[in-house]
DRENVEXLUM-545454 format. One record per residue (C-alpha): residue number from 1; residue in three letters; x, y, z. Coordinates in Angstrom, 2 decimals. Last residue first. Example, Ala and Ser with C-alpha at 12.3 -4.5 7.8 and 13.67 -1.06 7.14 Angstrom:
<sites>
<site><k>2</k><r>SER</r><u>13.67</u><v>-1.06</v><w>7.14</w></site>
<site><k>1</k><r>ALA</r><u>12.30</u><v>-4.50</v><w>7.80</w></site>
</sites>
This chain:
<sites>
<site><k>233</k><r>PRO</r><u>-334.46</u><v>77.25</v><w>180.13</w></site>
<site><k>232</k><r>SER</r><u>-331.65</u><v>78.24</v><w>177.82</w></site>
<site><k>231</k><r>TYR</r><u>-328.47</u><v>76.01</v><w>176.93</w></site>
<site><k>230</k><r>ASN</r><u>-325.94</u><v>76.23</v><w>174.48</w></site>
<site><k>229</k><r>VAL</r><u>-323.37</u><v>74.19</v><w>173.52</w></site>
<site><k>228</k><r>LYS</r><u>-319.37</u><v>74.28</v><w>172.68</w></site>
<site><k>227</k><r>VAL</r><u>-317.21</u><v>71.28</v><w>171.61</w></site>
<site><k>226</k><r>GLU</r><u>-313.83</u><v>70.57</v><w>172.55</w></site>
<site><k>225</k><r>LYS</r><u>-311.32</u><v>67.93</v><w>171.32</w></site>
<site><k>224</k><r>GLU</r><u>-308.12</u><v>66.22</v><w>172.57</w></site>
<site><k>223</k><r>ASN</r><u>-306.07</u><v>63.60</v><w>171.97</w></site>
<site><k>222</k><r>LYS</r><u>-303.79</u><v>62.01</v><w>174.27</w></site>
<site><k>221</k><r>ASN</r><u>-300.66</u><v>59.44</v><w>174.06</w></site>
<site><k>220</k><r>GLY</r><u>-299.92</u><v>58.11</v><w>177.32</w></site>
<site><k>219</k><r>ALA</r><u>-298.68</u><v>54.89</v><w>176.42</w></site>
<site><k>218</k><r>PRO</r><u>-302.20</u><v>52.76</v><w>177.43</w></site>
<site><k>217</k><r>ASP</r><u>-303.91</u><v>55.12</v><w>175.69</w></site>
<site><k>216</k><r>THR</r><u>-305.28</u><v>58.61</v><w>176.32</w></site>
<site><k>215</k><r>ALA</r><u>-308.84</u><v>60.31</v><w>174.90</w></site>
<site><k>214</k><r>VAL</r><u>-309.72</u><v>63.75</v><w>176.44</w></site>
<site><k>213</k><r>ILE</r><u>-313.00</u><v>65.42</v><w>175.88</w></site>
<site><k>212</k><r>LYS</r><u>-313.61</u><v>69.13</v><w>176.85</w></site>
<site><k>211</k><r>ILE</r><u>-317.20</u><v>70.62</v><w>176.97</w></site>
<site><k>210</k><r>HIS</r><u>-317.46</u><v>74.02</v><w>177.00</w></site>
<site><k>209</k><r>ASN</r><u>-320.85</u><v>74.98</v><w>177.60</w></site>
<site><k>208</k><r>ASP</r><u>-322.02</u><v>78.19</v><w>177.03</w></site>
<site><k>207</k><r>GLY</r><u>-325.86</u><v>79.59</v><w>178.81</w></site>
<site><k>206</k><r>ASN</r><u>-327.49</u><v>78.00</v><w>182.08</w></site>
<site><k>205</k><r>GLN</r><u>-325.43</u><v>75.60</v><w>182.88</w></site>
<site><k>204</k><r>LEU</r><u>-325.36</u><v>71.48</v><w>181.83</w></site>
<site><k>203</k><r>SER</r><u>-325.77</u><v>68.59</v><w>183.02</w></site>
<site><k>202</k><r>LEU</r><u>-323.28</u><v>65.59</v><w>181.48</w></site>
<site><k>201</k><r>THR</r><u>-324.15</u><v>61.94</v><w>180.11</w></site>
<site><k>200</k><r>TYR</r><u>-321.38</u><v>60.12</v><w>179.11</w></site>
<site><k>199</k><r>SER</r><u>-320.57</u><v>57.94</v><w>176.32</w></site>
<site><k>198</k><r>PHE</r><u>-318.07</u><v>55.89</v><w>174.69</w></site>
<site><k>197</k><r>ASN</r><u>-317.37</u><v>53.32</v><w>171.43</w></site>
<site><k>196</k><r>GLY</r><u>-314.35</u><v>52.06</v><w>171.98</w></site>
<site><k>195</k><r>SER</r><u>-314.81</u><v>48.75</v><w>171.20</w></site>
<site><k>194</k><r>ASP</r><u>-314.40</u><v>47.07</v><w>174.15</w></site>
<site><k>193</k><r>ASP</r><u>-316.61</u><v>49.45</v><w>175.47</w></site>
<site><k>192</k><r>VAL</r><u>-315.48</u><v>53.20</v><w>177.01</w></site>
<site><k>191</k><r>ILE</r><u>-318.13</u><v>54.77</v><w>179.54</w></site>
<site><k>190</k><r>ALA</r><u>-316.63</u><v>58.02</v><w>180.21</w></site>
<site><k>189</k><r>TRP</r><u>-314.94</u><v>59.17</v><w>183.13</w></site>
<site><k>188</k><r>PHE</r><u>-315.46</u><v>62.85</v><w>184.69</w></site>
<site><k>187</k><r>GLY</r><u>-312.77</u><v>65.89</v><w>184.44</w></site>
<site><k>186</k><r>ASN</r><u>-314.90</u><v>67.87</v><w>181.65</w></site>
<site><k>185</k><r>VAL</r><u>-315.43</u><v>64.26</v><w>179.63</w></site>
<site><k>184</k><r>ILE</r><u>-312.50</u><v>61.79</v><w>180.00</w></site>
<site><k>183</k><r>VAL</r><u>-312.37</u><v>58.84</v><w>177.66</w></site>
<site><k>182</k><r>LYS</r><u>-309.89</u><v>56.07</v><w>178.28</w></site>
<site><k>181</k><r>VAL</r><u>-308.42</u><v>54.42</v><w>175.42</w></site>
<site><k>180</k><r>ASP</r><u>-308.09</u><v>49.92</v><w>175.42</w></site>
<site><k>179</k><r>ALA</r><u>-309.16</u><v>50.15</v><w>172.07</w></site>
<site><k>178</k><r>ASP</r><u>-309.07</u><v>52.98</v><w>169.81</w></site>
<site><k>177</k><r>THR</r><u>-311.97</u><v>56.24</v><w>169.79</w></site>
<site><k>176</k><r>THR</r><u>-315.75</u><v>56.69</v><w>169.21</w></site>
<site><k>175</k><r>GLY</r><u>-317.87</u><v>59.25</v><w>170.42</w></site>
<site><k>174</k><r>LYS</r><u>-320.93</u><v>60.02</v><w>172.39</w></site>
<site><k>173</k><r>ILE</r><u>-321.70</u><v>62.91</v><w>175.06</w></site>
<site><k>172</k><r>VAL</r><u>-325.28</u><v>62.70</v><w>176.28</w></site>
<site><k>171</k><r>ALA</r><u>-326.26</u><v>66.32</v><w>176.95</w></site>
<site><k>170</k><r>THR</r><u>-328.74</u><v>67.28</v><w>179.86</w></site>
<site><k>169</k><r>ASN</r><u>-330.69</u><v>70.15</v><w>180.77</w></site>
<site><k>168</k><r>GLN</r><u>-333.12</u><v>69.34</v><w>178.00</w></site>
<site><k>167</k><r>ASP</r><u>-336.39</u><v>70.18</v><w>180.24</w></site>
<site><k>166</k><r>LYS</r><u>-336.27</u><v>73.59</v><w>178.56</w></site>
<site><k>165</k><r>SER</r><u>-333.71</u><v>74.54</v><w>175.98</w></site>
<site><k>164</k><r>PHE</r><u>-330.62</u><v>72.80</v><w>174.42</w></site>
<site><k>163</k><r>SER</r><u>-328.60</u><v>74.66</v><w>171.37</w></site>
<site><k>162</k><r>GLN</r><u>-325.87</u><v>73.04</v><w>169.36</w></site>
<site><k>161</k><r>ASN</r><u>-322.89</u><v>74.95</v><w>169.22</w></site>
<site><k>160</k><r>ASP</r><u>-320.51</u><v>72.34</v><w>168.44</w></site>
<site><k>159</k><r>SER</r><u>-322.71</u><v>69.17</v><w>167.58</w></site>
<site><k>158</k><r>PRO</r><u>-323.70</u><v>66.43</v><w>170.49</w></site>
<site><k>157</k><r>SER</r><u>-322.85</u><v>64.16</v><w>169.62</w></site>
<site><k>156</k><r>THR</r><u>-320.62</u><v>62.19</v><w>167.51</w></site>
<site><k>155</k><r>ILE</r><u>-316.97</u><v>63.07</v><w>168.69</w></site>
<site><k>154</k><r>ASN</r><u>-314.56</u><v>61.16</v><w>166.85</w></site>
<site><k>153</k><r>LEU</r><u>-311.12</u><v>60.40</v><w>168.70</w></site>
<site><k>152</k><r>SER</r><u>-308.42</u><v>58.10</v><w>167.38</w></site>
<site><k>151</k><r>PRO</r><u>-305.32</u><v>58.05</v><w>169.56</w></site>
<site><k>150</k><r>PRO</r><u>-302.61</u><v>59.86</v><w>169.45</w></site>
<site><k>149</k><r>ALA</r><u>-298.91</u><v>58.71</v><w>168.02</w></site>
<site><k>148</k><r>ASN</r><u>-296.15</u><v>57.95</v><w>169.83</w></site>
<site><k>147</k><r>LYS</r><u>-297.00</u><v>54.27</v><w>170.64</w></site>
<site><k>146</k><r>PHE</r><u>-294.52</u><v>51.58</v><w>171.65</w></site>
<site><k>145</k><r>SER</r><u>-296.28</u><v>48.53</v><w>173.01</w></site>
<site><k>144</k><r>ILE</r><u>-294.37</u><v>46.69</v><w>175.29</w></site>
<site><k>143</k><r>THR</r><u>-294.75</u><v>42.71</v><w>176.17</w></site>
<site><k>142</k><r>LEU</r><u>-292.76</u><v>40.88</v><w>178.87</w></site>
<site><k>141</k><r>ILE</r><u>-291.42</u><v>36.89</v><w>178.58</w></site>
<site><k>140</k><r>ASN</r><u>-290.05</u><v>35.24</v><w>181.44</w></site>
<site><k>139</k><r>SER</r><u>-286.73</u><v>34.16</v><w>181.08</w></site>
<site><k>138</k><r>PHE</r><u>-285.81</u><v>31.77</v><w>178.12</w></site>
<site><k>137</k><r>ASP</r><u>-284.63</u><v>28.53</v><w>178.69</w></site>
<site><k>136</k><r>SER</r><u>-280.85</u><v>28.50</v><w>179.93</w></site>
<site><k>135</k><r>GLU</r><u>-277.98</u><v>28.70</v><w>177.48</w></site>
<site><k>134</k><r>LYS</r><u>-274.95</u><v>26.85</v><w>177.57</w></site>
<site><k>133</k><r>ASN</r><u>-271.57</u><v>28.07</v><w>175.83</w></site>
<site><k>132</k><r>ASN</r><u>-269.45</u><v>27.65</v><w>179.42</w></site>
<site><k>131</k><r>VAL</r><u>-272.76</u><v>29.36</v><w>181.05</w></site>
<site><k>130</k><r>VAL</r><u>-274.91</u><v>31.55</v><w>179.80</w></site>
<site><k>129</k><r>ALA</r><u>-278.39</u><v>32.79</v><w>180.64</w></site>
<site><k>128</k><r>LYS</r><u>-281.09</u><v>33.56</v><w>178.65</w></site>
<site><k>127</k><r>THR</r><u>-283.40</u><v>36.61</v><w>178.22</w></site>
<site><k>126</k><r>LYS</r><u>-286.82</u><v>37.58</v><w>176.98</w></site>
<site><k>125</k><r>VAL</r><u>-289.11</u><v>41.06</v><w>175.30</w></site>
<site><k>124</k><r>THR</r><u>-291.73</u><v>40.84</v><w>173.40</w></site>
<site><k>123</k><r>ASN</r><u>-292.55</u><v>44.19</v><w>171.38</w></site>
<site><k>122</k><r>GLU</r><u>-295.91</u><v>45.59</v><w>169.90</w></site>
<site><k>121</k><r>GLY</r><u>-295.89</u><v>48.58</v><w>167.69</w></site>
<site><k>120</k><r>PRO</r><u>-292.82</u><v>50.71</v><w>166.73</w></site>
<site><k>119</k><r>ASN</r><u>-289.42</u><v>49.01</v><w>167.57</w></site>
<site><k>118</k><r>LEU</r><u>-288.21</u><v>49.76</v><w>170.62</w></site>
<site><k>117</k><r>VAL</r><u>-284.32</u><v>51.09</v><w>171.66</w></site>
<site><k>116</k><r>GLU</r><u>-282.48</u><v>49.05</v><w>174.29</w></site>
<site><k>115</k><r>LYS</r><u>-280.61</u><v>50.27</v><w>177.50</w></site>
<site><k>114</k><r>PHE</r><u>-280.08</u><v>46.48</v><w>178.88</w></site>
<site><k>113</k><r>VAL</r><u>-279.41</u><v>46.10</v><w>183.24</w></site>
<site><k>112</k><r>PHE</r><u>-278.40</u><v>43.51</v><w>184.87</w></site>
<site><k>111</k><r>LYS</r><u>-278.39</u><v>42.43</v><w>188.85</w></site>
<site><k>110</k><r>GLY</r><u>-276.80</u><v>39.42</v><w>190.20</w></site>
<site><k>109</k><r>ASN</r><u>-275.66</u><v>41.05</v><w>193.48</w></site>
<site><k>108</k><r>ASN</r><u>-272.10</u><v>41.11</v><w>192.32</w></site>
<site><k>107</k><r>ASP</r><u>-272.91</u><v>42.16</v><w>188.70</w></site>
<site><k>106</k><r>ALA</r><u>-274.56</u><v>40.53</v><w>185.81</w></site>
<site><k>105</k><r>VAL</r><u>-272.72</u><v>40.58</v><w>182.33</w></site>
<site><k>104</k><r>ALA</r><u>-274.48</u><v>41.79</v><w>179.37</w></site>
<site><k>103</k><r>THR</r><u>-275.41</u><v>41.16</v><w>176.11</w></site>
<site><k>102</k><r>ASN</r><u>-277.78</u><v>42.66</v><w>173.45</w></site>
<site><k>101</k><r>THR</r><u>-280.12</u><v>41.92</v><w>170.50</w></site>
<site><k>100</k><r>LEU</r><u>-280.78</u><v>38.19</v><w>170.19</w></site>
<site><k>99</k><r>GLU</r><u>-283.87</u><v>38.26</v><w>167.82</w></site>
<site><k>98</k><r>ASP</r><u>-287.04</u><v>37.06</v><w>168.56</w></site>
<site><k>97</k><r>ASN</r><u>-288.74</u><v>40.02</v><w>169.36</w></site>
<site><k>96</k><r>ILE</r><u>-286.34</u><v>41.47</v><w>171.29</w></site>
<site><k>95</k><r>TYR</r><u>-283.76</u><v>39.31</v><w>172.92</w></site>
<site><k>94</k><r>LEU</r><u>-281.51</u><v>39.84</v><w>175.58</w></site>
<site><k>93</k><r>ASN</r><u>-278.24</u><v>37.56</v><w>176.34</w></site>
<site><k>92</k><r>VAL</r><u>-276.92</u><v>37.42</v><w>179.97</w></site>
<site><k>91</k><r>THR</r><u>-273.47</u><v>35.95</v><w>181.02</w></site>
<site><k>90</k><r>GLN</r><u>-273.83</u><v>35.39</v><w>184.81</w></site>
<site><k>89</k><r>LYS</r><u>-271.26</u><v>37.44</v><w>187.04</w></site>
<site><k>88</k><r>LYS</r><u>-273.32</u><v>36.46</v><w>189.88</w></site>
<site><k>87</k><r>SER</r><u>-276.45</u><v>34.64</v><w>188.92</w></site>
<site><k>86</k><r>ALA</r><u>-279.18</u><v>36.15</v><w>187.45</w></site>
<site><k>85</k><r>ILE</r><u>-281.73</u><v>39.11</v><w>187.96</w></site>
<site><k>84</k><r>GLY</r><u>-283.51</u><v>41.46</v><w>185.80</w></site>
<site><k>83</k><r>SER</r><u>-283.67</u><v>44.70</v><w>183.65</w></site>
<site><k>82</k><r>VAL</r><u>-284.26</u><v>46.23</v><w>180.76</w></site>
<site><k>81</k><r>THR</r><u>-284.74</u><v>49.76</v><w>180.12</w></site>
<site><k>80</k><r>ILE</r><u>-286.33</u><v>51.34</v><w>177.24</w></site>
<site><k>79</k><r>ASN</r><u>-285.97</u><v>54.21</v><w>175.06</w></site>
<site><k>78</k><r>ALA</r><u>-288.61</u><v>54.48</v><w>171.73</w></site>
<site><k>77</k><r>SER</r><u>-290.93</u><v>56.48</v><w>174.04</w></site>
<site><k>76</k><r>ALA</r><u>-294.37</u><v>57.06</v><w>174.42</w></site>
<site><k>75</k><r>THR</r><u>-294.59</u><v>53.50</v><w>176.00</w></site>
<site><k>74</k><r>ALA</r><u>-297.13</u><v>50.35</v><w>177.10</w></site>
<site><k>73</k><r>GLU</r><u>-297.06</u><v>47.22</v><w>178.81</w></site>
<site><k>72</k><r>PRO</r><u>-295.65</u><v>49.31</v><w>181.53</w></site>
<site><k>71</k><r>PHE</r><u>-292.34</u><v>47.77</v><w>182.87</w></site>
<site><k>70</k><r>PHE</r><u>-291.67</u><v>44.24</v><w>185.26</w></site>
<site><k>69</k><r>ASP</r><u>-288.45</u><v>43.48</v><w>186.23</w></site>
<site><k>68</k><r>LEU</r><u>-287.20</u><v>40.05</v><w>184.62</w></site>
<site><k>67</k><r>VAL</r><u>-285.77</u><v>37.14</v><w>185.97</w></site>
<site><k>66</k><r>PRO</r><u>-282.92</u><v>35.27</v><w>184.55</w></site>
<site><k>65</k><r>PRO</r><u>-283.00</u><v>31.01</v><w>183.22</w></site>
<site><k>64</k><r>ALA</r><u>-281.63</u><v>28.74</v><w>185.64</w></site>
<site><k>63</k><r>ILE</r><u>-278.39</u><v>26.79</v><w>184.11</w></site>
<site><k>62</k><r>PHE</r><u>-278.95</u><v>22.79</v><w>185.10</w></site>
<site><k>61</k><r>VAL</r><u>-275.30</u><v>21.36</v><w>184.94</w></site>
<site><k>60</k><r>ALA</r><u>-275.59</u><v>18.64</v><w>182.39</w></site>
<site><k>59</k><r>ASN</r><u>-271.48</u><v>17.73</v><w>183.14</w></site>
<site><k>58</k><r>GLN</r><u>-272.85</u><v>16.04</v><w>186.98</w></site>
<site><k>57</k><r>ILE</r><u>-275.51</u><v>14.54</v><w>185.84</w></site>
<site><k>56</k><r>LYS</r><u>-273.03</u><v>12.79</v><w>183.52</w></site>
<site><k>55</k><r>THR</r><u>-270.61</u><v>11.79</v><w>185.56</w></site>
<site><k>54</k><r>GLU</r><u>-273.27</u><v>10.41</v><w>188.36</w></site>
<site><k>53</k><r>THR</r><u>-273.98</u><v>7.86</v><w>185.10</w></site>
<site><k>52</k><r>ASN</r><u>-270.73</u><v>7.29</v><w>184.46</w></site>
<site><k>51</k><r>GLN</r><u>-270.09</u><v>6.26</v><w>187.98</w></site>
<site><k>50</k><r>SER</r><u>-273.38</u><v>4.32</v><w>188.17</w></site>
<site><k>49</k><r>GLY</r><u>-272.57</u><v>2.06</v><w>184.91</w></site>
<site><k>48</k><r>SER</r><u>-269.08</u><v>1.14</v><w>186.60</w></site>
<site><k>47</k><r>LEU</r><u>-271.25</u><v>0.14</v><w>189.71</w></site>
<site><k>46</k><r>PHE</r><u>-273.44</u><v>-1.65</v><w>187.65</w></site>
<site><k>45</k><r>ILE</r><u>-270.81</u><v>-3.22</v><w>186.07</w></site>
<site><k>44</k><r>SER</r><u>-269.42</u><v>-4.61</v><w>188.78</w></site>
<site><k>43</k><r>LEU</r><u>-272.44</u><v>-5.93</v><w>190.42</w></site>
<site><k>42</k><r>ASN</r><u>-272.76</u><v>-7.69</v><w>187.36</w></site>
<site><k>41</k><r>ALA</r><u>-269.17</u><v>-9.37</v><w>187.45</w></site>
<site><k>40</k><r>LEU</r><u>-269.95</u><v>-10.13</v><w>191.16</w></site>
<site><k>39</k><r>LEU</r><u>-273.57</u><v>-11.74</v><w>190.36</w></site>
<site><k>38</k><r>PRO</r><u>-271.82</u><v>-13.74</v><w>187.94</w></site>
<site><k>37</k><r>VAL</r><u>-269.39</u><v>-14.83</v><w>190.06</w></site>
<site><k>36</k><r>GLY</r><u>-271.53</u><v>-15.58</v><w>192.77</w></site>
<site><k>35</k><r>PHE</r><u>-274.71</u><v>-17.59</v><w>190.70</w></site>
<site><k>34</k><r>LYS</r><u>-272.88</u><v>-20.68</v><w>189.67</w></site>
<site><k>33</k><r>LEU</r><u>-269.28</u><v>-20.63</v><w>191.17</w></site>
<site><k>32</k><r>ALA</r><u>-270.45</u><v>-19.50</v><w>194.96</w></site>
<site><k>31</k><r>LEU</r><u>-273.60</u><v>-22.11</v><w>194.75</w></site>
<site><k>30</k><r>PHE</r><u>-270.55</u><v>-24.83</v><w>193.79</w></site>
<site><k>29</k><r>ILE</r><u>-268.50</u><v>-23.42</v><w>196.50</w></site>
<site><k>28</k><r>ILE</r><u>-271.49</u><v>-23.31</v><w>198.68</w></site>
<site><k>27</k><r>LEU</r><u>-272.85</u><v>-27.07</v><w>197.72</w></site>
<site><k>26</k><r>ILE</r><u>-269.04</u><v>-28.18</v><w>198.11</w></site>
<site><k>25</k><r>ILE</r><u>-268.93</u><v>-26.79</v><w>201.94</w></site>
<site><k>24</k><r>GLY</r><u>-272.12</u><v>-28.65</v><w>202.73</w></site>
<site><k>23</k><r>LEU</r><u>-271.09</u><v>-32.24</v><w>201.18</w></site>
<site><k>22</k><r>VAL</r><u>-268.21</u><v>-31.91</v><w>203.47</w></site>
<site><k>21</k><r>SER</r><u>-270.06</u><v>-30.99</v><w>206.36</w></site>
<site><k>20</k><r>LEU</r><u>-272.60</u><v>-33.35</v><w>205.70</w></site>
<site><k>19</k><r>THR</r><u>-269.88</u><v>-35.91</v><w>205.42</w></site>
<site><k>18</k><r>LEU</r><u>-268.20</u><v>-34.52</v><w>208.96</w></site>
<site><k>17</k><r>ASN</r><u>-272.02</u><v>-34.71</v><w>210.03</w></site>
<site><k>16</k><r>LYS</r><u>-272.13</u><v>-38.40</v><w>209.47</w></site>
<site><k>15</k><r>ARG</r><u>-268.47</u><v>-39.35</v><w>210.66</w></site>
<site><k>14</k><r>THR</r><u>-269.48</u><v>-37.87</v><w>214.19</w></site>
<site><k>13</k><r>LYS</r><u>-272.56</u><v>-39.77</v><w>214.08</w></site>
<site><k>12</k><r>GLN</r><u>-271.12</u><v>-42.81</v><w>212.95</w></site>
<site><k>11</k><r>GLU</r><u>-268.26</u><v>-42.57</v><w>215.54</w></site>
<site><k>10</k><r>THR</r><u>-270.87</u><v>-41.52</v><w>218.18</w></site>
<site><k>9</k><r>ARG</r><u>-272.50</u><v>-44.98</v><w>217.72</w></site>
<site><k>8</k><r>ARG</r><u>-269.72</u><v>-47.25</v><w>217.65</w></site>
<site><k>7</k><r>SER</r><u>-268.46</u><v>-45.74</v><w>220.55</w></site>
<site><k>6</k><r>ILE</r><u>-271.85</u><v>-46.18</v><w>222.65</w></site>
<site><k>5</k><r>ARG</r><u>-271.83</u><v>-49.81</v><w>221.11</w></site>
<site><k>4</k><r>SER</r><u>-268.07</u><v>-50.67</v><w>222.68</w></site>
<site><k>3</k><r>ARG</r><u>-269.09</u><v>-49.15</v><w>226.08</w></site>
<site><k>2</k><r>LEU</r><u>-272.19</u><v>-51.08</v><w>226.46</w></site>
<site><k>1</k><r>MET</r><u>-269.72</u><v>-54.44</v><w>225.87</w></site>
</sites>
């Protein structure tokens, strides 16, 4: 009698477990159908989109701009050499004053060189690299001024052949020139302000004193003047 009860309880527990297992399988199938299929579809779309994005990224290759070598900010010669570095065998376009003026191909070391003629006044110089008809951004931009005329130079004092006597044993050399011009008085630097006004106090020797004033602009152009004064103690 006791064994019969135990057998019935075991059978009931087994049926219960089986029923729960079947219900669990049905629930899993339901969830898979309801959420799993759309999830798989979305995953497939995502992966497909990722491949397209990767293809776009590969097609949108970044082109590094060239780097120009520095040169003086001013020159007295119209001829200039523009050089720089790019990628090996890369095509480089040269722009002067925003106009495409020349094209060169970098050598095996990435070096490129242009021989150009400048316009009078200020010139901007920049380059772009070209790969498969696609251009890079502009390189560093350099500015150079072409000046082939001497700077202005006016002496306001002393006047030529002016006489100094007794305790007037110095002469203040004053005048005007262009901005950014350096002035030398008998080999000594004069003080020049932003407007081109200059002055220098020169000690005088007995007798005639020859005073040479030289103005030099950033391009190396010079203008020279000379005055003579006399000093008698």
